[in-house]
MIVEXGU-234602 format. One record per residue (C-alpha): residue in three letters; y, z, x; residue number from 1. Coordinates in steps of 0.05 Angstrom, whole numbers, plus 5000, padded with zeros to 4 digits. Last residue first. Layout:
REM residues N
{resn: Ala; y: Y; z: Z; x: X; resi: NUM}
...
***
This chain:
REM residues 361
{resn: Asn; y: 5461; z: 4728; x: 4675; resi: 361}
{resn: Tyr; y: 5470; z: 4713; x: 4749; resi: 360}
{resn: Phe; y: 5412; z: 4732; x: 4795; resi: 359}
{resn: Pro; y: 5379; z: 4664; x: 4798; resi: 358}
{resn: Asp; y: 5442; z: 4633; x: 4828; resi: 357}
{resn: Phe; y: 5447; z: 4680; x: 4888; resi: 356}
{resn: Val; y: 5410; z: 4635; x: 4938; resi: 355}
{resn: Asn; y: 5451; z: 4574; x: 4920; resi: 354}
{resn: Pro; y: 5482; z: 4565; x: 4990; resi: 353}
{resn: Asp; y: 5413; z: 4570; x: 5021; resi: 352}
{resn: Thr; y: 5414; z: 4579; x: 5097; resi: 351}
{resn: Lys; y: 5433; z: 4651; x: 5113; resi: 350}
{resn: Leu; y: 5405; z: 4684; x: 5051; resi: 349}
{resn: Gln; y: 5342; z: 4640; x: 5056; resi: 348}
{resn: Asn; y: 5330; z: 4664; x: 5127; resi: 347}
{resn: Ile; y: 5338; z: 4736; x: 5105; resi: 346}
{resn: Ser; y: 5289; z: 4726; x: 5048; resi: 345}
{resn: Gln; y: 5234; z: 4711; x: 5098; resi: 344}
{resn: Pro; y: 5240; z: 4783; x: 5125; resi: 343}
{resn: Tyr; y: 5231; z: 4808; x: 5071; resi: 342}
{resn: Asn; y: 5205; z: 4777; x: 5006; resi: 341}
{resn: Thr; y: 5195; z: 4842; x: 4967; resi: 340}
{resn: Ile; y: 5257; z: 4872; x: 4997; resi: 339}
{resn: Leu; y: 5305; z: 4815; x: 4982; resi: 338}
{resn: Trp; y: 5276; z: 4802; x: 4913; resi: 337}
{resn: Phe; y: 5284; z: 4875; x: 4894; resi: 336}
{resn: Leu; y: 5354; z: 4876; x: 4923; resi: 335}
{resn: Phe; y: 5374; z: 4815; x: 4881; resi: 334}
{resn: Ala; y: 5345; z: 4845; x: 4817; resi: 333}
{resn: Thr; y: 5385; z: 4908; x: 4831; resi: 332}
{resn: Val; y: 5449; z: 4869; x: 4844; resi: 331}
{resn: Asp; y: 5446; z: 4831; x: 4778; resi: 330}
{resn: Ile; y: 5499; z: 4782; x: 4800; resi: 329}
{resn: Ser; y: 5574; z: 4785; x: 4787; resi: 328}
{resn: Glu; y: 5622; z: 4733; x: 4758; resi: 327}
{resn: Ser; y: 5602; z: 4748; x: 4686; resi: 326}
{resn: Ile; y: 5612; z: 4822; x: 4699; resi: 325}
{resn: Phe; y: 5683; z: 4811; x: 4722; resi: 324}
{resn: Lys; y: 5700; z: 4771; x: 4660; resi: 323}
{resn: Lys; y: 5668; z: 4823; x: 4615; resi: 322}
{resn: Ala; y: 5712; z: 4876; x: 4648; resi: 321}
{resn: Arg; y: 5774; z: 4836; x: 4631; resi: 320}
{resn: Lys; y: 5755; z: 4835; x: 4557; resi: 319}
{resn: Gln; y: 5742; z: 4911; x: 4559; resi: 318}
{resn: Tyr; y: 5810; z: 4922; x: 4591; resi: 317}
{resn: Glu; y: 5844; z: 4885; x: 4534; resi: 316}
{resn: Ser; y: 5806; z: 4927; x: 4483; resi: 315}
{resn: Lys; y: 5834; z: 4989; x: 4516; resi: 314}
{resn: Asn; y: 5903; z: 4977; x: 4489; resi: 313}
{resn: Asn; y: 5927; z: 5048; x: 4476; resi: 312}
{resn: Ala; y: 5997; z: 5036; x: 4504; resi: 311}
{resn: Cys; y: 6015; z: 5110; x: 4504; resi: 310}
{resn: Leu; y: 5952; z: 5128; x: 4544; resi: 309}
{resn: Ile; y: 5965; z: 5073; x: 4594; resi: 308}
{resn: Glu; y: 6038; z: 5093; x: 4602; resi: 307}
{resn: Ala; y: 6019; z: 5166; x: 4612; resi: 306}
{resn: Ala; y: 5971; z: 5148; x: 4667; resi: 305}
{resn: Lys; y: 6024; z: 5105; x: 4700; resi: 304}
{resn: Val; y: 6073; z: 5164; x: 4701; resi: 303}
{resn: Ile; y: 6018; z: 5209; x: 4730; resi: 302}
{resn: Ala; y: 6004; z: 5158; x: 4785; resi: 301}
{resn: Lys; y: 6079; z: 5152; x: 4800; resi: 300}
{resn: Asp; y: 6083; z: 5228; x: 4811; resi: 299}
{resn: Ile; y: 6019; z: 5230; x: 4852; resi: 298}
{resn: Ser; y: 6046; z: 5178; x: 4899; resi: 297}
{resn: Tyr; y: 6004; z: 5141; x: 4951; resi: 296}
{resn: Ser; y: 6031; z: 5071; x: 4960; resi: 295}
{resn: Lys; y: 6022; z: 5074; x: 5036; resi: 294}
{resn: Gly; y: 5948; z: 5088; x: 5026; resi: 293}
{resn: Thr; y: 5932; z: 5092; x: 4952; resi: 292}
{resn: Phe; y: 5965; z: 5093; x: 4885; resi: 291}
{resn: Asn; y: 5919; z: 5042; x: 4854; resi: 290}
{resn: Tyr; y: 5921; z: 5017; x: 4782; resi: 289}
{resn: Gly; y: 5867; z: 4992; x: 4736; resi: 288}
{resn: Leu; y: 5829; z: 4933; x: 4706; resi: 287}
{resn: Gln; y: 5879; z: 4878; x: 4720; resi: 286}
{resn: Tyr; y: 5822; z: 4832; x: 4745; resi: 285}
{resn: Gln; y: 5845; z: 4802; x: 4811; resi: 284}
{resn: Val; y: 5900; z: 4851; x: 4832; resi: 283}
{resn: Glu; y: 5875; z: 4916; x: 4801; resi: 282}
{resn: Phe; y: 5800; z: 4908; x: 4809; resi: 281}
{resn: Ala; y: 5813; z: 4876; x: 4876; resi: 280}
{resn: Thr; y: 5851; z: 4938; x: 4899; resi: 279}
{resn: Thr; y: 5793; z: 4981; x: 4875; resi: 278}
{resn: Tyr; y: 5747; z: 4936; x: 4916; resi: 277}
{resn: Asp; y: 5787; z: 4937; x: 4980; resi: 276}
{resn: Phe; y: 5796; z: 5012; x: 4984; resi: 275}
{resn: Asp; y: 5860; z: 5043; x: 5012; resi: 274}
{resn: Ser; y: 5862; z: 5115; x: 5038; resi: 273}
{resn: Glu; y: 5907; z: 5172; x: 5016; resi: 272}
{resn: Asn; y: 5877; z: 5170; x: 4947; resi: 271}
{resn: Ile; y: 5899; z: 5164; x: 4874; resi: 270}
{resn: Phe; y: 5862; z: 5117; x: 4828; resi: 269}
{resn: Val; y: 5887; z: 5106; x: 4758; resi: 268}
{resn: Phe; y: 5833; z: 5074; x: 4716; resi: 267}
{resn: Pro; y: 5830; z: 5033; x: 4653; resi: 266}
{resn: Thr; y: 5763; z: 5034; x: 4616; resi: 265}
{resn: Gly; y: 5725; z: 4969; x: 4610; resi: 264}
{resn: Leu; y: 5658; z: 4994; x: 4635; resi: 263}
{resn: Ile; y: 5662; z: 4955; x: 4700; resi: 262}
{resn: Ala; y: 5732; z: 4983; x: 4713; resi: 261}
{resn: Ala; y: 5711; z: 5054; x: 4697; resi: 260}
{resn: Glu; y: 5653; z: 5050; x: 4745; resi: 259}
{resn: Ser; y: 5700; z: 5024; x: 4799; resi: 258}
{resn: Ser; y: 5747; z: 5083; x: 4788; resi: 257}
{resn: Met; y: 5687; z: 5130; x: 4789; resi: 256}
{resn: Thr; y: 5666; z: 5102; x: 4857; resi: 255}
{resn: Ser; y: 5736; z: 5103; x: 4886; resi: 254}
{resn: Ser; y: 5741; z: 5176; x: 4869; resi: 253}
{resn: Glu; y: 5809; z: 5210; x: 4873; resi: 252}
{resn: Gly; y: 5825; z: 5213; x: 4799; resi: 251}
{resn: Phe; y: 5844; z: 5186; x: 4731; resi: 250}
{resn: Val; y: 5796; z: 5153; x: 4683; resi: 249}
{resn: Leu; y: 5830; z: 5134; x: 4618; resi: 248}
{resn: Ser; y: 5816; z: 5122; x: 4544; resi: 247}
{resn: Ser; y: 5744; z: 5147; x: 4545; resi: 246}
{resn: Tyr; y: 5685; z: 5115; x: 4509; resi: 245}
{resn: Tyr; y: 5654; z: 5082; x: 4571; resi: 244}
{resn: Ile; y: 5673; z: 5140; x: 4617; resi: 243}
{resn: Ala; y: 5636; z: 5189; x: 4572; resi: 242}
{resn: His; y: 5575; z: 5144; x: 4572; resi: 241}
{resn: His; y: 5579; z: 5140; x: 4648; resi: 240}
{resn: Ile; y: 5583; z: 5216; x: 4653; resi: 239}
{resn: Thr; y: 5517; z: 5230; x: 4619; resi: 238}
{resn: Glu; y: 5475; z: 5236; x: 4683; resi: 237}
{resn: Pro; y: 5521; z: 5292; x: 4707; resi: 236}
{resn: Pro; y: 5497; z: 5341; x: 4653; resi: 235}
{resn: Leu; y: 5549; z: 5361; x: 4601; resi: 234}
{resn: Pro; y: 5608; z: 5409; x: 4599; resi: 233}
{resn: Tyr; y: 5661; z: 5370; x: 4639; resi: 232}
{resn: Gln; y: 5707; z: 5425; x: 4663; resi: 231}
{resn: Tyr; y: 5771; z: 5431; x: 4622; resi: 230}
{resn: Lys; y: 5765; z: 5506; x: 4611; resi: 229}
{resn: Glu; y: 5762; z: 5514; x: 4687; resi: 228}
{resn: Leu; y: 5832; z: 5488; x: 4695; resi: 227}
{resn: Glu; y: 5873; z: 5552; x: 4698; resi: 226}
{resn: Ser; y: 5820; z: 5583; x: 4744; resi: 225}
{resn: Pro; y: 5835; z: 5530; x: 4796; resi: 224}
{resn: Leu; y: 5774; z: 5484; x: 4803; resi: 223}
{resn: Gln; y: 5720; z: 5496; x: 4855; resi: 222}
{resn: Asp; y: 5709; z: 5432; x: 4895; resi: 221}
{resn: Glu; y: 5668; z: 5371; x: 4877; resi: 220}
{resn: Ser; y: 5704; z: 5364; x: 4811; resi: 219}
{resn: Thr; y: 5690; z: 5334; x: 4743; resi: 218}
{resn: Ile; y: 5746; z: 5345; x: 4693; resi: 217}
{resn: Phe; y: 5747; z: 5330; x: 4618; resi: 216}
{resn: Val; y: 5813; z: 5322; x: 4582; resi: 215}
{resn: Pro; y: 5824; z: 5322; x: 4506; resi: 214}
{resn: Gly; y: 5886; z: 5285; x: 4479; resi: 213}
{resn: Phe; y: 5954; z: 5258; x: 4497; resi: 212}
{resn: Ser; y: 5985; z: 5324; x: 4519; resi: 211}
{resn: Ala; y: 5923; z: 5334; x: 4562; resi: 210}
{resn: Ile; y: 5949; z: 5281; x: 4610; resi: 209}
{resn: Thr; y: 6013; z: 5320; x: 4624; resi: 208}
{resn: Asn; y: 5979; z: 5388; x: 4629; resi: 207}
{resn: Ile; y: 5926; z: 5359; x: 4674; resi: 206}
{resn: Leu; y: 5980; z: 5330; x: 4720; resi: 205}
{resn: Gly; y: 6015; z: 5397; x: 4726; resi: 204}
{resn: Ile; y: 5951; z: 5437; x: 4740; resi: 203}
{resn: Lys; y: 5928; z: 5388; x: 4792; resi: 202}
{resn: Thr; y: 5996; z: 5393; x: 4826; resi: 201}
{resn: Gln; y: 5989; z: 5468; x: 4830; resi: 200}
{resn: Ser; y: 5920; z: 5461; x: 4861; resi: 199}
{resn: Lys; y: 5941; z: 5410; x: 4914; resi: 198}
{resn: Ile; y: 5915; z: 5339; x: 4909; resi: 197}
{resn: Gly; y: 5876; z: 5314; x: 4970; resi: 196}
{resn: Met; y: 5891; z: 5331; x: 5042; resi: 195}
{resn: Asp; y: 5859; z: 5271; x: 5076; resi: 194}
{resn: Gly; y: 5843; z: 5285; x: 5149; resi: 193}
{resn: Ile; y: 5769; z: 5272; x: 5142; resi: 192}
{resn: Glu; y: 5759; z: 5225; x: 5082; resi: 191}
{resn: His; y: 5719; z: 5169; x: 5115; resi: 190}
{resn: Ser; y: 5669; z: 5220; x: 5143; resi: 189}
{resn: Ala; y: 5661; z: 5252; x: 5074; resi: 188}
{resn: His; y: 5691; z: 5322; x: 5064; resi: 187}
{resn: His; y: 5749; z: 5302; x: 5020; resi: 186}
{resn: Ala; y: 5727; z: 5349; x: 4963; resi: 185}
{resn: Ile; y: 5736; z: 5301; x: 4904; resi: 184}
{resn: Phe; y: 5773; z: 5308; x: 4839; resi: 183}
{resn: Arg; y: 5754; z: 5265; x: 4779; resi: 182}
{resn: Ile; y: 5791; z: 5266; x: 4712; resi: 181}
{resn: Ile; y: 5762; z: 5236; x: 4648; resi: 180}
{resn: Ser; y: 5811; z: 5225; x: 4591; resi: 179}
{resn: Phe; y: 5810; z: 5228; x: 4515; resi: 178}
{resn: Cys; y: 5840; z: 5187; x: 4458; resi: 177}
{resn: Asp; y: 5794; z: 5186; x: 4399; resi: 176}
{resn: Gly; y: 5770; z: 5117; x: 4379; resi: 175}
{resn: Glu; y: 5698; z: 5138; x: 4367; resi: 174}
{resn: Glu; y: 5697; z: 5211; x: 4346; resi: 173}
{resn: Leu; y: 5697; z: 5272; x: 4390; resi: 172}
{resn: Ser; y: 5661; z: 5339; x: 4394; resi: 171}
{resn: Leu; y: 5638; z: 5325; x: 4465; resi: 170}
{resn: Glu; y: 5565; z: 5324; x: 4445; resi: 169}
{resn: Asn; y: 5583; z: 5283; x: 4384; resi: 168}
{resn: Leu; y: 5619; z: 5233; x: 4428; resi: 167}
{resn: Ile; y: 5560; z: 5228; x: 4477; resi: 166}
{resn: Ser; y: 5517; z: 5206; x: 4418; resi: 165}
{resn: Arg; y: 5548; z: 5137; x: 4426; resi: 164}
{resn: Asp; y: 5502; z: 5120; x: 4483; resi: 163}
{resn: Pro; y: 5529; z: 5060; x: 4521; resi: 162}
{resn: Lys; y: 5475; z: 5011; x: 4546; resi: 161}
{resn: Tyr; y: 5464; z: 5002; x: 4621; resi: 160}
{resn: Tyr; y: 5406; z: 4968; x: 4655; resi: 159}
{resn: Asn; y: 5409; z: 4893; x: 4641; resi: 158}
{resn: Pro; y: 5482; z: 4902; x: 4622; resi: 157}
{resn: His; y: 5499; z: 4916; x: 4695; resi: 156}
{resn: Leu; y: 5521; z: 4988; x: 4703; resi: 155}
{resn: Tyr; y: 5464; z: 5012; x: 4747; resi: 154}
{resn: Thr; y: 5461; z: 4963; x: 4805; resi: 153}
{resn: Met; y: 5530; z: 4938; x: 4785; resi: 152}
{resn: Glu; y: 5559; z: 5000; x: 4818; resi: 151}
{resn: Asp; y: 5545; z: 4968; x: 4886; resi: 150}
{resn: Ile; y: 5593; z: 4910; x: 4874; resi: 149}
{resn: Gly; y: 5588; z: 4837; x: 4855; resi: 148}
{resn: Pro; y: 5578; z: 4770; x: 4888; resi: 147}
{resn: Tyr; y: 5540; z: 4784; x: 4953; resi: 146}
{resn: Lys; y: 5565; z: 4788; x: 5024; resi: 145}
{resn: Ile; y: 5516; z: 4785; x: 5083; resi: 144}
{resn: Gln; y: 5530; z: 4821; x: 5149; resi: 143}
{resn: Arg; y: 5486; z: 4817; x: 5210; resi: 142}
{resn: Thr; y: 5529; z: 4763; x: 5241; resi: 141}
{resn: Gly; y: 5591; z: 4807; x: 5248; resi: 140}
{resn: Phe; y: 5621; z: 4865; x: 5210; resi: 139}
{resn: Asn; y: 5675; z: 4831; x: 5168; resi: 138}
{resn: Lys; y: 5722; z: 4869; x: 5123; resi: 137}
{resn: Ser; y: 5746; z: 4838; x: 5058; resi: 136}
{resn: Leu; y: 5702; z: 4878; x: 5011; resi: 135}
{resn: Leu; y: 5705; z: 4845; x: 4943; resi: 134}
{resn: Ser; y: 5645; z: 4802; x: 4962; resi: 133}
{resn: Pro; y: 5604; z: 4866; x: 4961; resi: 132}
{resn: Ser; y: 5571; z: 4883; x: 5027; resi: 131}
{resn: Leu; y: 5499; z: 4881; x: 5053; resi: 130}
{resn: Ile; y: 5490; z: 4897; x: 5127; resi: 129}
{resn: Leu; y: 5423; z: 4873; x: 5154; resi: 128}
{resn: Asp; y: 5379; z: 4890; x: 5213; resi: 127}
{resn: Thr; y: 5411; z: 4957; x: 5229; resi: 126}
{resn: Ile; y: 5422; z: 4975; x: 5302; resi: 125}
{resn: Tyr; y: 5489; z: 4944; x: 5322; resi: 124}
{resn: Lys; y: 5530; z: 4964; x: 5261; resi: 123}
{resn: Tyr; y: 5497; z: 5032; x: 5251; resi: 122}
{resn: Leu; y: 5545; z: 5084; x: 5280; resi: 121}
{resn: Leu; y: 5604; z: 5035; x: 5282; resi: 120}
{resn: Val; y: 5601; z: 5027; x: 5207; resi: 119}
{resn: Gln; y: 5618; z: 5101; x: 5195; resi: 118}
{resn: Asp; y: 5675; z: 5103; x: 5245; resi: 117}
{resn: Lys; y: 5703; z: 5038; x: 5216; resi: 116}
{resn: Asn; y: 5700; z: 5058; x: 5143; resi: 115}
{resn: Gly; y: 5683; z: 4993; x: 5108; resi: 114}
{resn: Thr; y: 5677; z: 5023; x: 5038; resi: 113}
{resn: Asp; y: 5622; z: 4981; x: 5007; resi: 112}
{resn: Glu; y: 5566; z: 4981; x: 5059; resi: 111}
{resn: Leu; y: 5492; z: 4974; x: 5041; resi: 110}
{resn: Thr; y: 5447; z: 4981; x: 5102; resi: 109}
{resn: Ile; y: 5378; z: 4948; x: 5108; resi: 108}
{resn: Ala; y: 5333; z: 4973; x: 5164; resi: 107}
{resn: Tyr; y: 5268; z: 4941; x: 5188; resi: 106}
{resn: Thr; y: 5216; z: 4978; x: 5231; resi: 105}
{resn: Lys; y: 5213; z: 4993; x: 5306; resi: 104}
{resn: His; y: 5203; z: 5068; x: 5297; resi: 103}
{resn: Trp; y: 5264; z: 5085; x: 5338; resi: 102}
{resn: Leu; y: 5304; z: 5030; x: 5303; resi: 101}
{resn: Ala; y: 5282; z: 5054; x: 5235; resi: 100}
{resn: Val; y: 5305; z: 5124; x: 5253; resi: 99}
{resn: Gln; y: 5375; z: 5100; x: 5272; resi: 98}
{resn: Ala; y: 5383; z: 5056; x: 5211; resi: 97}
{resn: Ala; y: 5361; z: 5111; x: 5163; resi: 96}
{resn: Tyr; y: 5407; z: 5162; x: 5194; resi: 95}
{resn: Phe; y: 5465; z: 5112; x: 5200; resi: 94}
{resn: Ser; y: 5464; z: 5110; x: 5124; resi: 93}
{resn: Ser; y: 5523; z: 5071; x: 5097; resi: 92}
{resn: Asn; y: 5483; z: 5063; x: 5033; resi: 91}
{resn: Gly; y: 5410; z: 5065; x: 5049; resi: 90}
{resn: Ile; y: 5348; z: 5023; x: 5060; resi: 89}
{resn: Ser; y: 5288; z: 5033; x: 5105; resi: 88}
{resn: Ile; y: 5235; z: 4979; x: 5109; resi: 87}
{resn: Ile; y: 5162; z: 4981; x: 5132; resi: 86}
{resn: Pro; y: 5155; z: 5054; x: 5114; resi: 85}
{resn: Lys; y: 5106; z: 5096; x: 5157; resi: 84}
{resn: Tyr; y: 5097; z: 5157; x: 5111; resi: 83}
{resn: Ala; y: 5087; z: 5214; x: 5161; resi: 82}
{resn: Ser; y: 5123; z: 5183; x: 5219; resi: 81}
{resn: His; y: 5183; z: 5165; x: 5176; resi: 80}
{resn: Ile; y: 5186; z: 5236; x: 5149; resi: 79}
{resn: Ser; y: 5185; z: 5263; x: 5220; resi: 78}
{resn: Ser; y: 5241; z: 5215; x: 5239; resi: 77}
{resn: Leu; y: 5281; z: 5242; x: 5180; resi: 76}
{resn: Lys; y: 5274; z: 5313; x: 5207; resi: 75}
{resn: Arg; y: 5295; z: 5293; x: 5278; resi: 74}
{resn: Ile; y: 5354; z: 5251; x: 5253; resi: 73}
{resn: Asn; y: 5377; z: 5308; x: 5208; resi: 72}
{resn: Ser; y: 5375; z: 5359; x: 5265; resi: 71}
{resn: Phe; y: 5413; z: 5312; x: 5310; resi: 70}
{resn: Trp; y: 5467; z: 5298; x: 5259; resi: 69}
{resn: Asn; y: 5472; z: 5372; x: 5240; resi: 68}
{resn: Ile; y: 5516; z: 5388; x: 5300; resi: 67}
{resn: Ile; y: 5559; z: 5325; x: 5289; resi: 66}
{resn: Lys; y: 5569; z: 5339; x: 5215; resi: 65}
{resn: Asn; y: 5586; z: 5411; x: 5229; resi: 64}
{resn: Met; y: 5639; z: 5389; x: 5280; resi: 63}
{resn: Leu; y: 5669; z: 5339; x: 5231; resi: 62}
{resn: Gly; y: 5677; z: 5387; x: 5174; resi: 61}
{resn: Lys; y: 5635; z: 5400; x: 5112; resi: 60}
{resn: Gln; y: 5561; z: 5386; x: 5115; resi: 59}
{resn: Ala; y: 5512; z: 5350; x: 5069; resi: 58}
{resn: Thr; y: 5447; z: 5389; x: 5070; resi: 57}
{resn: Gly; y: 5384; z: 5371; x: 5106; resi: 56}
{resn: Tyr; y: 5316; z: 5336; x: 5104; resi: 55}
{resn: Thr; y: 5296; z: 5335; x: 5031; resi: 54}
{resn: Val; y: 5237; z: 5294; x: 5006; resi: 53}
{resn: His; y: 5240; z: 5260; x: 4939; resi: 52}
{resn: Glu; y: 5202; z: 5242; x: 4876; resi: 51}
{resn: Ile; y: 5247; z: 5208; x: 4825; resi: 50}
{resn: Asn; y: 5236; z: 5234; x: 4755; resi: 49}
{resn: Tyr; y: 5305; z: 5208; x: 4732; resi: 48}
{resn: His; y: 5329; z: 5278; x: 4715; resi: 47}
{resn: Asn; y: 5298; z: 5306; x: 4779; resi: 46}
{resn: Leu; y: 5336; z: 5257; x: 4822; resi: 45}
{resn: Leu; y: 5400; z: 5272; x: 4784; resi: 44}
{resn: Ala; y: 5393; z: 5348; x: 4792; resi: 43}
{resn: Ile; y: 5377; z: 5339; x: 4866; resi: 42}
{resn: Val; y: 5441; z: 5299; x: 4878; resi: 41}
{resn: Tyr; y: 5488; z: 5339; x: 4834; resi: 40}
{resn: Glu; y: 5532; z: 5364; x: 4892; resi: 39}
{resn: Lys; y: 5497; z: 5351; x: 4958; resi: 38}
{resn: Lys; y: 5428; z: 5359; x: 4989; resi: 37}
{resn: Arg; y: 5409; z: 5306; x: 5040; resi: 36}
{resn: Val; y: 5355; z: 5261; x: 5012; resi: 35}
{resn: Ser; y: 5295; z: 5220; x: 5032; resi: 34}
{resn: Val; y: 5264; z: 5178; x: 4976; resi: 33}
{resn: Ile; y: 5196; z: 5152; x: 4994; resi: 32}
{resn: Val; y: 5173; z: 5092; x: 4953; resi: 31}
{resn: Arg; y: 5101; z: 5069; x: 4950; resi: 30}
{resn: Phe; y: 5100; z: 4997; x: 4926; resi: 29}
{resn: Ser; y: 5056; z: 4978; x: 4867; resi: 28}
{resn: Asp; y: 5105; z: 4930; x: 4834; resi: 27}
{resn: Gln; y: 5122; z: 4982; x: 4781; resi: 26}
{resn: Ile; y: 5141; z: 5030; x: 4837; resi: 25}
{resn: Leu; y: 5187; z: 4977; x: 4867; resi: 24}
{resn: Leu; y: 5220; z: 4964; x: 4800; resi: 23}
{resn: Ala; y: 5232; z: 5038; x: 4787; resi: 22}
{resn: Tyr; y: 5262; z: 5050; x: 4856; resi: 21}
{resn: Leu; y: 5307; z: 4990; x: 4847; resi: 20}
{resn: Asn; y: 5331; z: 5021; x: 4782; resi: 19}
{resn: Arg; y: 5345; z: 5088; x: 4815; resi: 18}
{resn: Phe; y: 5379; z: 5059; x: 4878; resi: 17}
{resn: Leu; y: 5453; z: 5059; x: 4863; resi: 16}
{resn: His; y: 5448; z: 5114; x: 4811; resi: 15}
{resn: Val; y: 5419; z: 5162; x: 4862; resi: 14}
{resn: His; y: 5468; z: 5135; x: 4914; resi: 13}
{resn: Ala; y: 5526; z: 5158; x: 4870; resi: 12}
{resn: Pro; y: 5502; z: 5230; x: 4878; resi: 11}
{resn: His; y: 5510; z: 5225; x: 4955; resi: 10}
{resn: Gly; y: 5465; z: 5226; x: 5016; resi: 9}
{resn: Ile; y: 5406; z: 5183; x: 4995; resi: 8}
{resn: Asp; y: 5357; z: 5146; x: 5040; resi: 7}
{resn: Ile; y: 5307; z: 5098; x: 5008; resi: 6}
{resn: Leu; y: 5242; z: 5089; x: 5047; resi: 5}
{resn: Ile; y: 5195; z: 5032; x: 5027; resi: 4}
{resn: Thr; y: 5119; z: 5036; x: 5034; resi: 3}
{resn: Lys; y: 5068; z: 4980; x: 5028; resi: 2}
{resn: Met; y: 5000; z: 5000; x: 5000; resi: 1}
***
């Protein structure tokens, strides 16, 4: 039986790979999911009945990350030795790429942020770097760009259907104005040095947005006591249904902003770093607004959020989202084809200009 290793280090990666995991299992592959513990990761894996092996905990601070790097590599290498995967795949996972190199097996790395320090750790050792076409950065001959974005692995219509029961669980009715707010901890390697939104500022922005309707917050860090009553009350696997029916997604998460765009909900993204794909969602598809990098401004972001909630024209965003989806492939189906035909599929990727055609719907 052929074995595939999927490495996970973030809750979003569970969604990224869960449908691929299911397809591989159905096709009689053995799939080993290696995981570093982080907020919601284990709960999501258990919810989707994904068997997994832990080999560390996501660390805060650069020094802790460096110290634990060696321990994580050693533990993942032991997992690799025990299960002998022929391919390791992960999102920005230098752990998976490093261990695959040591064991002389294939490594596939998905990269959607383009953080230079992160990419440098695996750029020369992974066999393939897969990037969304919305990412402008180039990483050399090992990189292949595909039409779409990582979030389409689980939000493509082939896999995602909105569940209206979420409204009852949140004591809402369809058409009610409500907002999802996402705060992050800024502990990832590409976030080191970012300060994030201060507690008092969070309180002010929530008070403004809450004046338009209910607010639900998901946060990696502990919320100020004044905001605890707004904490999202349901399990993390329900959040995409809440996003679908919400009027606005506001926050520091590029992933959740992208999810909102795909689901036809306007986003306001506030972050000290720029992200190609959230910029593309604004510029090319008019699906949201970025206050990032040099344009970082919490005050302007709050004003834009109020404008969106006042305008109440979500139907326009839903039309724009359909356009984006029509121009994207079924990324999970593509990854399944890539893995099950590897390494021959690599040659086809590099030589066949129509290689992505079968994956459009």
